[in-house]
N, C-alpha and C positions, 0 to 999 in steps of 0.2 A: 509445568505439566498439568494439564487440565484433568479434573476428576471425570471418570465415566458417569454418564447420565444416571444410572441406578444408584450410583454412590451419592451423588449430588441430591437426588430425591430422598434418600435416607437421611441425610444430613439436614435437609430442610424439614423433614417430618419430625425429627428429633427436637430441632429448634422450636418448631410450632408446639409440640407437646410440653416442652419446658415453659414457653411463654404463657400458654394456656393455663397449665395446672400449677404454676408458681404464683399466680396471682392470687389475691385474697379470694375472688369468687371461685377460682379454679380449685383451690384448697377446700373450700365448702363444697363443691360438687364432688371432688374426689373422696372426701369423708363420707358424703351421702352415698356415693357408689359403694364404698367399702362396706357400709352399714347394710345396704340392700342386698350386696352380694354375700353377706354373712362372714365377712372376713374377720370380724372382731368378736365372733361368738361361734360356738360350735352349734350345728343344727342337726337333729336327728329326725327326719320326717317318716312317718308311716305311710304316706301315700306312695304308691308304686311309681317309680320314675322321678320322684321329686328330688333325691339326692343327686342324680345325674343332671338335672335341670340346675340345681343350686351349684354344682361343680362348674357347669359351664359359665354361669354368672361370675363365680369366683375366678375363673380362668381369664375372663376379659379384664376384669379390674387388676389381676395380677400382671397381665400383658402392659396395662398402662403404666403401672408401678416399675416394671422392668424397663420400659422406654424411658422413665424419669430417673433411672439409676437409683431407685430408692434404697436406703440402707436401713439398718436396724434402728438407728436414732430416729430418723424420719418416721418410720412406722410407729414407734413408741410415741412420738409427739402427737400423731393423729389419734392413736389409740387413747391417750390420755384426754385429748380434747373431746373424744366421744364419751369417755367416762364422766367428764364434767358435764356434758350435755344431759346424760342420763340422770346424774345427781339433781340437775336443775329441774328435770321433768317429774321427779318424785315429790 
């Protein structure tokens, strides 16, 4: 039994996300997106509308992570890598 076209498309997209973001470059890009989206730190902006804007950015990165089926261990691994980067910057 053949899969319906929309299901085939979703499977192809899921595979593409995995191939892209599980590569070393993809991990680096995902970590950068997480940083830019403020996923690894709390941000409280005083500029009107800034929190809504930041929440939109976070939402997009969380959608990518959901597509990758991220779990707590994977998130902690990326967070620890970011903490190491911060320590090196200081």
